[in-house]
C-alpha positions as CSV (number, residue, x, y, z in Angstrom):
1,M,13.6,11.9,-10.6
2,A,12.1,8.9,-12.4
3,G,12.2,5.2,-12.3
4,I,10.5,2.5,-14.5
5,D,9.2,-0.8,-13.2
6,L,10.8,-3.3,-15.6
7,L,8.0,-5.8,-15.1
8,S,4.9,-3.5,-15.5
9,G,6.3,-0.6,-17.4
10,H,4.9,1.8,-14.9
11,V,6.9,5.1,-14.5
12,H,7.4,6.5,-11.0
13,A,8.3,10.2,-11.2
14,L,9.0,13.0,-8.7
15,V,9.7,16.5,-10.0
16,R,11.5,18.9,-7.7
17,E,13.6,21.9,-8.4
18,R,16.6,20.3,-6.6
19,H,18.1,16.9,-6.4
20,R,19.5,16.7,-2.9
21,S,19.4,13.8,-0.4
22,R,16.0,15.0,1.0
23,E,14.4,14.9,-2.5
24,F,16.0,11.5,-3.2
25,I,14.6,10.1,0.1
26,E,11.2,11.5,-0.8
27,F,11.5,9.6,-4.1
28,L,12.4,6.4,-2.2
29,K,9.4,6.9,0.1
30,L,7.2,7.2,-3.0
31,L,8.6,3.9,-4.3
32,D,8.3,2.3,-0.8
33,A,4.6,3.2,-0.7
34,A,4.0,1.9,-4.2
35,Y,4.9,-1.7,-3.5
36,P,3.9,-4.3,-0.9
37,A,6.2,-4.4,2.2
38,D,7.6,-7.8,1.3
39,T,8.7,-6.7,-2.2
40,A,12.4,-6.1,-2.9
41,I,13.0,-2.8,-4.7
42,E,16.1,-2.9,-7.0
43,I,17.3,0.4,-8.3
44,I,20.1,1.3,-10.9
45,L,21.6,4.6,-10.0
46,D,24.4,6.9,-11.1
47,N,27.0,8.1,-8.5
48,H,25.2,11.3,-7.6
49,S,26.1,12.5,-4.1
50,A,22.5,12.4,-3.0
51,H,22.4,8.6,-3.6
52,V,25.3,7.9,-1.2
53,S,25.0,10.7,1.3
54,R,24.9,10.3,5.1
55,E,21.3,11.3,5.1
56,T,20.4,8.7,2.5
57,T,22.5,6.0,4.1
58,A,20.9,6.6,7.5
59,W,17.4,6.5,6.0
60,L,18.2,3.2,4.2
61,A,19.6,1.7,7.4
62,A,16.2,2.3,9.1
63,Q,14.4,0.3,6.4
64,P,13.9,-3.5,6.5
65,T,16.9,-5.5,5.3
66,G,16.6,-6.3,1.6
67,R,13.9,-3.7,0.9
68,F,16.1,-1.5,-1.3
69,T,19.1,-2.8,-3.3
70,F,21.2,-0.3,-5.3
71,T,23.3,-1.0,-8.3
72,F,25.5,1.9,-9.3
73,T,26.6,2.6,-12.8
74,P,30.4,3.0,-13.3
75,T,31.7,6.5,-12.7
76,H,31.3,8.5,-15.9
77,G,29.2,5.7,-17.3
78,S,26.0,7.7,-17.6
79,L,26.0,7.2,-21.4
80,R,25.6,3.4,-20.9
81,I,22.3,1.8,-21.8
82,P,20.3,1.1,-18.6
83,G,19.4,-2.4,-19.9
84,E,23.1,-3.2,-20.2
85,V,23.6,-2.3,-16.5
86,A,20.5,-4.3,-15.6
87,R,21.9,-7.4,-17.4
88,E,25.3,-7.0,-15.8
89,S,23.8,-6.7,-12.3
90,G,21.6,-9.8,-12.9
91,M,18.3,-7.9,-12.7
92,I,17.7,-9.1,-16.3
93,S,18.8,-12.6,-17.2
94,P,17.6,-15.7,-19.1
95,A,16.1,-16.8,-15.8
96,N,14.7,-13.4,-15.1
97,P,13.7,-11.8,-18.4
98,I,11.8,-8.5,-18.7
């Protein structure tokens, strides 16, 4: 799993043999530890079952409100350019450019 900080360009990565809920939560914990507690973490995701599982939902529910915000790409939309999704979700805008 990997994510890029659109402001700094830093890549956060976690390599595991599987991509289940527990590995995804491990990745979220890595992101959580990388940013100050008062920073909102916005993530663009595909619709992989690990991203919406009961285990993931329960872990997110235990986090402070607003800490993680997920924007999901459309089903079968994995070929879309991530920047396009970021613009549509409002993560990138004239008022909030990269």
